[in-house]
C-alpha positions as CSV (number, residue, x, y, z in Angstrom):
1,X,-0.1,0.0,0.0
2,X,2.5,2.4,0.8
3,X,3.5,3.3,-3.4
4,X,0.1,4.0,-3.4
5,X,1.7,7.6,-1.9
6,X,3.0,8.6,-5.3
7,X,-0.1,8.8,-7.2
8,X,-1.9,11.8,-7.1
9,X,-4.3,13.4,-5.5
10,X,-7.1,13.1,-8.2
11,X,-6.4,9.6,-8.5
12,X,-6.7,8.7,-5.1
13,X,-9.6,10.3,-5.1
14,X,-11.3,8.3,-7.8
15,X,-10.5,6.2,-6.2
16,X,-12.3,6.7,-3.2
17,X,-15.2,7.4,-5.3
18,X,-15.2,3.7,-6.8
19,X,-15.4,2.0,-3.3
20,X,-18.1,4.6,-2.2
21,X,-20.2,3.6,-5.0
22,X,-18.8,-0.3,-5.8
23,X,-21.9,-1.9,-4.1
24,X,-24.3,0.4,-5.5
25,X,-27.6,-0.9,-7.4
26,X,-27.5,-1.1,-10.6
27,X,-30.4,0.8,-13.0
28,X,-34.1,0.3,-12.4
29,X,-36.2,-2.3,-14.8
30,X,-38.7,0.1,-17.3
31,X,-41.4,-2.0,-15.8
32,X,-45.0,-0.5,-16.0
33,X,-45.8,2.3,-12.8
34,X,-47.7,-0.3,-10.1
35,X,-50.4,2.1,-7.7
36,X,-49.6,-0.2,-4.8
37,X,-52.7,-0.4,-2.0
38,X,-53.9,-3.6,0.1
39,X,-55.1,-6.6,-1.4
40,X,-56.0,-8.9,1.3
41,X,-58.9,-9.7,3.4
42,X,-56.5,-10.1,6.5
43,X,-54.9,-7.1,8.7
44,X,-51.4,-6.3,8.5
45,X,-49.7,-8.0,11.0
46,X,-46.9,-6.1,11.8
47,X,-45.4,-3.4,14.3
48,X,-43.5,-0.8,12.5
49,X,-40.7,0.1,15.6
50,X,-39.8,3.6,16.0
51,X,-37.2,5.0,13.2
52,X,-39.8,3.1,10.5
53,X,-43.2,4.9,11.2
54,X,-43.0,6.1,8.0
55,X,-42.6,2.8,6.1
56,X,-45.8,2.1,3.9
57,X,-47.4,-1.6,4.1
58,X,-49.9,-3.3,2.1
59,X,-51.4,-6.9,3.3
60,X,-50.8,-8.8,-0.4
61,X,-52.5,-12.3,0.4
62,X,-53.5,-14.7,3.3
63,X,-55.4,-17.8,3.9
64,X,-58.5,-16.3,4.0
65,X,-59.0,-14.5,0.4
66,X,-60.5,-16.1,-2.5
67,X,-58.8,-15.2,-6.0
68,X,-60.8,-14.5,-9.0
69,X,-59.0,-16.8,-11.3
70,X,-58.8,-19.6,-8.4
71,X,-62.1,-19.4,-6.2
72,X,-61.3,-22.5,-5.1
73,X,-57.3,-22.1,-4.4
74,X,-56.5,-21.4,-0.2
75,X,-53.3,-20.2,0.2
76,X,-51.2,-22.8,2.6
77,X,-50.1,-21.9,5.8
78,X,-46.5,-20.8,6.8
79,X,-45.2,-18.9,4.1
80,X,-41.5,-19.2,3.6
81,X,-38.8,-19.2,0.8
82,X,-40.3,-16.6,-2.8
83,X,-39.0,-15.4,-5.8
84,X,-41.1,-13.2,-7.6
85,X,-40.0,-12.8,-11.9
86,X,-42.0,-10.5,-14.3
87,X,-44.0,-12.6,-17.0
88,X,-43.0,-11.7,-20.6
89,X,-46.4,-11.1,-21.4
90,X,-47.8,-8.9,-18.8
91,X,-47.8,-9.7,-15.1
92,X,-46.2,-11.3,-12.4
93,X,-45.2,-15.0,-11.1
94,X,-44.9,-15.4,-7.4
95,X,-43.4,-18.5,-6.4
96,X,-43.4,-19.8,-2.6
97,X,-42.7,-22.6,0.0
98,X,-45.2,-23.4,2.8
99,X,-43.1,-25.0,4.9
100,X,-45.2,-27.0,7.3
101,X,-47.4,-28.4,4.4
102,X,-44.1,-29.1,2.6
103,X,-45.7,-27.7,-0.3
104,X,-45.1,-25.0,-2.8
105,X,-47.3,-22.6,-4.5
106,X,-47.7,-20.1,-7.6
107,X,-49.3,-16.9,-6.8
108,X,-50.1,-15.1,-10.2
109,X,-50.2,-11.0,-10.6
110,X,-51.8,-9.2,-12.4
111,X,-50.2,-5.6,-14.2
112,X,-50.9,-3.5,-10.9
113,X,-50.0,-6.5,-8.9
114,X,-53.3,-8.0,-7.8
115,X,-53.4,-11.3,-7.0
116,X,-55.7,-13.0,-9.4
117,X,-54.2,-16.8,-9.3
118,X,-53.5,-19.6,-6.9
119,X,-52.2,-23.6,-7.8
120,X,-49.9,-26.0,-6.0
121,X,-46.8,-26.9,-8.1
122,X,-45.7,-29.0,-5.7
123,X,-47.8,-30.2,-3.3
124,X,-46.5,-32.9,-0.5
125,X,-46.5,-35.8,-2.1
126,X,-43.8,-34.3,-4.4
127,X,-42.4,-32.0,-1.6
128,X,-41.6,-34.8,0.8
129,X,-40.3,-32.4,3.4
130,X,-40.3,-29.2,5.0
131,X,-39.3,-26.6,2.6
132,X,-37.7,-23.4,4.4
133,X,-36.4,-20.8,2.4
134,X,-35.4,-20.1,-1.1
135,X,-33.9,-18.8,-3.9
136,X,-35.1,-17.7,-7.0
137,X,-32.4,-18.0,-10.0
138,X,-32.7,-16.0,-13.1
139,X,-31.0,-15.1,-16.5
140,X,-29.8,-11.8,-15.4
141,X,-28.5,-12.3,-11.9
142,X,-27.4,-16.3,-12.0
143,X,-26.8,-16.3,-16.1
144,X,-29.2,-19.5,-15.7
145,X,-33.2,-19.8,-14.7
146,X,-35.2,-18.7,-13.7
147,X,-35.8,-22.0,-11.6
148,X,-37.1,-21.6,-8.4
149,X,-34.4,-23.8,-5.1
150,X,-36.1,-24.8,-2.3
151,X,-34.7,-27.2,0.4
152,X,-36.1,-29.9,2.3
153,X,-35.5,-29.2,6.3
154,X,-37.0,-33.0,7.7
155,X,-33.5,-34.2,8.5
156,X,-30.1,-35.4,7.2
157,X,-31.9,-37.6,3.8
158,X,-34.0,-34.4,3.0
159,X,-32.7,-32.9,-0.1
160,X,-33.4,-29.7,-2.7
161,X,-35.1,-29.4,-5.2
162,X,-35.8,-26.9,-9.0
163,X,-39.1,-25.8,-9.5
164,X,-39.3,-24.1,-12.9
165,X,-41.6,-21.0,-11.8
166,X,-43.1,-21.0,-15.5
167,X,-43.7,-24.3,-16.4
168,X,-47.2,-25.0,-17.4
169,X,-47.3,-29.3,-17.8
170,X,-46.8,-30.3,-13.9
171,X,-47.3,-33.1,-11.9
172,X,-47.5,-31.6,-8.3
173,X,-46.9,-34.2,-6.3
174,X,-43.8,-35.5,-8.7
175,X,-40.5,-34.5,-6.7
176,X,-37.9,-32.0,-8.1
177,X,-34.9,-33.3,-6.5
178,X,-31.1,-32.1,-7.0
179,X,-28.8,-35.2,-5.9
180,X,-25.4,-34.0,-7.1
181,X,-26.6,-31.4,-4.2
182,X,-26.7,-33.7,-1.6
183,X,-28.5,-34.6,1.0
184,X,-28.5,-32.0,4.3
185,X,-31.4,-30.5,6.2
186,X,-30.9,-27.6,4.4
187,X,-32.6,-24.0,5.3
188,X,-31.5,-22.2,1.6
189,X,-29.3,-23.2,-1.3
190,X,-28.0,-19.9,-3.2
191,X,-26.4,-19.9,-6.5
192,X,-24.4,-16.6,-6.0
193,X,-24.5,-13.5,-9.0
194,X,-22.9,-14.6,-12.6
195,X,-20.5,-11.4,-12.1
196,X,-18.9,-13.7,-8.9
197,X,-17.0,-16.6,-9.9
198,X,-17.4,-16.6,-14.2
199,X,-17.9,-19.3,-15.7
200,X,-18.9,-21.3,-12.5
201,X,-22.0,-22.1,-10.9
202,X,-21.3,-21.8,-7.2
203,X,-24.4,-22.3,-4.7
204,X,-24.0,-22.0,-1.0
205,X,-25.9,-24.4,1.1
206,X,-27.2,-24.1,4.8
207,X,-27.0,-26.9,6.9
208,X,-29.8,-26.5,9.9
209,X,-28.6,-29.4,11.6
210,X,-28.3,-29.4,15.3
211,X,-27.4,-33.1,15.8
212,X,-23.9,-34.6,17.2
213,X,-22.3,-33.6,13.5
214,X,-23.6,-29.9,14.0
215,X,-24.9,-27.5,10.8
216,X,-22.3,-27.2,8.0
217,X,-21.7,-24.4,5.6
218,X,-21.8,-26.2,2.3
219,X,-21.0,-25.4,-0.9
220,X,-21.3,-26.5,-4.6
221,X,-19.6,-26.1,-7.7
222,X,-19.3,-26.3,-10.6
223,X,-17.1,-25.4,-14.3
224,X,-20.3,-24.8,-16.0
225,X,-23.0,-21.7,-15.7
226,X,-26.0,-23.8,-14.9
227,X,-25.0,-27.2,-14.2
228,X,-27.0,-28.9,-11.5
229,X,-25.8,-32.0,-12.1
230,X,-22.2,-32.3,-12.6
231,X,-20.5,-30.2,-9.8
232,X,-18.4,-31.2,-6.3
233,X,-20.2,-30.4,-3.3
234,X,-17.4,-28.8,-0.5
235,X,-17.9,-28.3,3.4
236,X,-16.2,-25.5,5.1
237,X,-13.6,-25.6,8.1
238,X,-11.6,-22.9,9.3
239,X,-7.4,-23.9,8.3
240,X,-6.1,-24.5,11.8
241,X,-9.0,-27.3,12.1
242,X,-10.9,-26.0,14.8
243,X,-14.6,-27.2,14.7
244,X,-15.7,-25.4,17.4
245,X,-18.1,-22.4,16.8
246,X,-17.7,-20.6,19.6
247,X,-13.8,-20.4,19.5
248,X,-15.3,-17.8,17.1
249,X,-15.5,-14.2,18.3
250,X,-16.6,-11.0,17.4
251,X,-13.4,-8.2,16.3
252,X,-12.0,-11.4,14.5
253,X,-10.9,-12.6,11.5
254,X,-10.6,-16.5,10.4
255,X,-8.9,-18.6,7.4
256,X,-11.2,-20.7,6.4
257,X,-11.2,-23.5,3.2
258,X,-13.7,-25.2,1.1
259,X,-13.1,-29.0,1.4
260,X,-14.6,-31.4,-1.0
261,X,-16.4,-34.8,-0.3
262,X,-16.4,-36.9,-2.4
263,X,-19.0,-38.4,-4.7
264,X,-21.3,-36.4,-2.6
265,X,-24.3,-37.2,-4.7
266,X,-23.8,-41.1,-4.4
267,X,-23.7,-40.9,-0.5
268,X,-26.8,-41.1,1.9
269,X,-27.1,-38.1,4.3
270,X,-25.8,-39.7,7.3
271,X,-22.8,-40.3,5.2
272,X,-22.4,-36.7,4.8
273,X,-22.8,-35.7,8.2
274,X,-19.6,-38.2,8.8
275,X,-17.7,-37.5,5.9
276,X,-18.0,-34.0,7.5
277,X,-16.6,-34.5,10.7
278,X,-13.6,-36.7,9.3
279,X,-12.8,-33.4,7.2
280,X,-13.2,-31.5,10.4
281,X,-15.3,-29.0,9.4
282,X,-16.8,-26.2,11.8
283,X,-19.8,-27.4,14.1
284,X,-22.7,-24.1,13.9
285,X,-25.9,-24.8,16.0
286,X,-27.9,-24.7,13.3
287,X,-26.6,-22.7,10.2
288,X,-30.4,-21.1,8.7
289,X,-30.8,-18.6,6.0
290,X,-27.7,-17.6,3.4
291,X,-27.1,-14.1,1.2
292,X,-25.0,-12.2,-0.4
293,X,-24.3,-8.3,-0.8
294,X,-26.1,-7.0,-3.9
295,X,-24.1,-4.5,-6.3
296,X,-22.4,-4.3,-9.9
297,X,-19.1,-5.4,-9.4
298,X,-18.1,-9.1,-8.8
299,X,-17.0,-8.4,-4.8
300,X,-20.1,-7.8,-3.7
301,X,-21.5,-10.9,-4.4
302,X,-18.2,-12.9,-3.0
303,X,-19.5,-10.9,0.1
304,X,-22.0,-13.7,2.2
305,X,-23.9,-13.1,5.4
306,X,-25.7,-16.1,6.9
307,X,-27.3,-17.3,10.2
308,X,-26.9,-19.5,12.4
309,X,-29.9,-19.8,14.4
310,X,-28.6,-21.3,17.6
311,X,-29.6,-24.4,20.0
312,X,-30.5,-25.1,23.9
313,X,-27.2,-25.2,25.5
314,X,-28.2,-29.5,26.0
315,X,-27.6,-32.7,23.9
316,X,-25.1,-31.9,21.7
317,X,-24.5,-29.0,22.9
318,X,-24.1,-29.7,26.1
319,X,-20.6,-28.1,26.4
320,X,-21.8,-25.1,25.2
321,X,-19.6,-24.7,21.9
322,X,-22.0,-23.6,19.4
323,X,-24.2,-21.0,19.8
324,X,-28.2,-20.8,21.6
325,X,-29.4,-17.0,21.0
326,X,-27.7,-16.9,17.4
327,X,-25.3,-15.4,15.2
328,X,-24.7,-13.7,11.9
329,X,-21.8,-14.2,9.8
330,X,-20.1,-12.8,6.9
331,X,-18.4,-14.9,4.4
332,X,-15.7,-13.3,1.6
333,X,-14.7,-14.9,-1.2
334,X,-11.4,-15.2,-2.5
335,X,-11.8,-13.7,-6.0
336,X,-9.5,-16.5,-7.7
337,X,-11.0,-19.1,-5.8
338,X,-14.7,-19.7,-4.1
339,X,-12.6,-22.5,-1.6
340,X,-11.3,-19.4,-0.1
341,X,-12.1,-17.0,2.4
342,X,-12.3,-15.1,5.3
343,X,-15.2,-15.8,8.0
344,X,-15.8,-13.6,10.8
345,X,-18.9,-12.4,13.7
346,X,-20.5,-9.5,12.7
347,X,-23.7,-10.2,15.6
348,X,-23.1,-12.5,18.9
349,X,-26.9,-13.2,20.4
350,X,-25.0,-14.6,23.3
351,X,-23.0,-11.7,23.9
352,X,-25.1,-10.1,26.0
353,X,-23.5,-6.5,26.3
354,X,-23.3,-6.3,22.5
355,X,-25.8,-5.0,20.5
356,X,-27.1,-8.3,19.2
357,X,-28.3,-8.9,23.1
358,X,-32.0,-9.0,22.0
359,X,-31.5,-11.5,19.4
360,X,-33.9,-14.4,20.2
361,X,-32.8,-16.9,17.0
362,X,-32.2,-14.9,13.8
363,X,-33.5,-17.1,10.8
364,X,-34.6,-15.5,7.6
365,X,-31.6,-13.1,6.3
366,X,-32.1,-10.5,3.0
367,X,-29.3,-8.4,2.0
368,X,-29.2,-5.5,-0.2
369,X,-26.6,-2.9,-1.2
370,X,-26.0,-1.8,1.8
371,X,-28.2,-3.6,4.7
372,X,-28.4,-7.2,6.0
373,X,-31.9,-7.7,7.7
374,X,-32.8,-10.3,9.8
375,X,-35.5,-12.0,11.0
376,X,-36.4,-14.1,13.8
377,X,-37.7,-16.9,14.3
378,X,-37.2,-17.8,18.3
379,X,-36.7,-21.6,19.8
380,X,-38.7,-21.8,22.6
381,X,-36.3,-22.1,25.0
382,X,-39.3,-20.0,27.6
383,X,-36.8,-17.0,27.9
384,X,-38.8,-15.1,25.0
385,X,-38.8,-11.3,25.7
386,X,-40.4,-9.7,23.0
387,X,-42.2,-10.9,19.6
388,X,-40.0,-11.7,16.6
389,X,-37.9,-9.2,15.5
390,X,-36.8,-8.5,12.2
391,X,-33.6,-5.9,12.6
392,X,-31.7,-3.7,9.9
393,X,-28.1,-4.0,10.3
394,X,-25.7,-1.0,8.5
395,X,-23.0,-2.7,6.6
396,X,-21.0,0.3,6.4
397,X,-21.9,2.1,10.0
398,X,-22.1,-1.6,12.1
399,X,-25.0,-0.3,13.8
400,X,-28.2,-2.8,14.9
401,X,-32.4,-1.6,14.6
402,X,-35.1,-3.2,14.7
403,X,-38.4,-2.3,12.4
404,X,-40.3,-5.1,13.2
405,X,-42.0,-7.2,15.9
406,X,-45.1,-9.2,14.7
407,X,-48.5,-8.7,15.9
408,X,-50.3,-11.2,17.5
409,X,-53.7,-8.9,17.6
410,X,-53.9,-10.4,21.0
411,X,-56.2,-8.1,23.0
412,X,-57.6,-6.4,19.4
413,X,-61.4,-7.9,19.1
414,X,-60.7,-10.5,16.7
415,X,-57.6,-11.9,19.3
416,X,-59.7,-15.3,18.8
417,X,-59.1,-15.9,15.2
418,X,-55.2,-15.7,15.3
419,X,-54.9,-17.1,18.9
420,X,-56.5,-20.5,19.0
421,X,-56.2,-22.2,22.2
422,X,-55.3,-18.9,24.2
423,X,-53.2,-16.4,23.7
424,X,-50.2,-17.4,21.9
425,X,-46.8,-16.4,23.9
426,X,-43.4,-14.4,23.3
427,X,-41.9,-15.5,20.4
428,X,-44.4,-18.5,19.4
429,X,-44.8,-16.8,15.2
430,X,-42.2,-16.3,13.3
431,X,-40.9,-14.2,9.0
432,X,-40.3,-16.3,6.1
433,X,-38.2,-14.8,3.5
434,X,-38.0,-10.8,2.7
435,X,-37.1,-10.5,-1.1
436,X,-36.6,-7.1,-2.7
437,X,-38.4,-6.9,-5.5
438,X,-37.7,-3.1,-5.7
439,X,-36.8,-3.9,-9.8
440,X,-38.8,-6.6,-10.9
441,X,-42.6,-4.2,-10.2
442,X,-40.5,-0.7,-10.4
443,X,-41.1,0.7,-7.0
444,X,-37.7,1.5,-5.0
445,X,-37.1,0.0,-1.3
446,X,-39.9,-2.5,-1.5
447,X,-39.9,-6.1,-0.5
448,X,-42.2,-8.9,0.1
449,X,-42.2,-10.3,3.3
450,X,-43.5,-13.9,4.5
451,X,-45.0,-14.0,7.9
452,X,-45.7,-16.9,9.9
453,X,-48.6,-16.9,12.7
454,X,-48.6,-20.5,13.9
455,X,-51.6,-19.9,16.0
456,X,-53.8,-19.1,13.3
457,X,-55.5,-22.4,12.5
458,X,-58.6,-23.6,11.5
459,X,-59.9,-26.3,9.8
460,X,-60.8,-25.1,6.5
461,X,-56.7,-25.0,6.2
462,X,-56.3,-28.4,6.2
463,X,-54.7,-29.8,3.9
464,X,-55.3,-27.3,1.1
465,X,-52.0,-28.3,-0.9
466,X,-54.0,-31.6,-2.1
467,X,-51.0,-33.5,-1.1
468,X,-50.4,-37.1,0.9
469,X,-48.6,-36.7,3.5
470,X,-50.1,-33.5,5.5
471,X,-53.7,-34.2,5.5
472,X,-54.4,-32.2,8.6
473,X,-52.1,-29.7,8.6
474,X,-54.4,-26.2,9.5
475,X,-52.7,-23.7,9.1
476,X,-52.8,-20.2,7.7
477,X,-50.3,-17.3,6.9
478,X,-50.1,-14.0,5.3
479,X,-47.6,-12.0,2.3
480,X,-46.8,-8.0,3.0
481,X,-45.5,-5.4,0.9
482,X,-43.4,-3.0,2.5
483,X,-42.2,0.4,0.4
484,X,-39.8,2.9,1.9
485,X,-37.1,-0.3,3.3
486,X,-33.7,1.7,2.3
487,X,-31.2,-0.9,0.2
């Protein structure tokens, strides 16, 4: 760096400007203007917290809505992972998981972003496992697609599905597994931007495992763009081979590498866990959702953030070697190789003197140009102090703020509807995915947020996906549009 002092002041100033602009958003797509409004019979189940009172929130769709082009469709419960694309012929297609239904629905929106049709393109017979978060791969961002990657999370033998969002002829009972990505109790499978490692397909997978082997951070790499069958699988380990998660602390950076599991596609989930242990991978306390920083420069998408939700300090975590209340990590991959990087803890919920002290088990995550948005999924320890928060972490200033708290409507006239069996306890509801849809609908700073109100139940929501595995699943859920959330 000393050689830089010989550069002209003009060159230094230019470099500073380039650095500041590095992770700014791309120009808006030329889409028609949308007049945002409520389209659902259900009130927005959110409370805006101080500093975010000016946000606009709209109830888009819930389990109580009847869509004009599919009046028999019932929107399922536990709305979670999701993706949105604009249709070439007009309107929009929204794909999302119904976690506890083991199903994926497809919602069609008209040009004014009103939901008009719903259908299940993967039911529980085909879904097979709890389907949590998900990622929509697109040609523009990833170099392949559109393709919706959704993960099974019902134990170590679960797999990852690839669902075509625009498919017109489909069998919702047919599994769409990707054997090459391995068997994991996975939360999400996130393909990096096509600019991160040109010519390659790099997918980061979160293994939400709490057993003796811990949860893994997994990577799938192919030397061909869009290849989901011929790549290799790797797991993360520290270069010093220290496997204890809690031995990593905030304020420090750790050299890490991804090490290959041979023949991963042919191994059972149990064999993959055993192979991970043999390779001395880090044993995380349940790796949850993953996202990368957005921006037009390639190094932005090599900056990855992920949540580890944590697990109680009993059983496999009796030695408290893993986080209990959850953490958020930052992983920066090497420019020349996705298999090398630097890892650091940026938020630690177990440190009650830190800004992350309020953490009650972070789960879903959304990363923009300048912020990391973190959603809670409390694990039910019984010591919760608030209903689930949605946090905003400023990448540049390191500030952490609370944006929303879920509104259980415990004292509202309709409290009994949303609190079946009595008043819901703190933290019993959770968020699903938060996705940035600004570029798709041409409305700046606009997001879609899934809400899982687990005590909103009724017989009329039972088995609505039409599959055979979850006929008694009776939860309802909601999707909200948020305008004004900074990127």
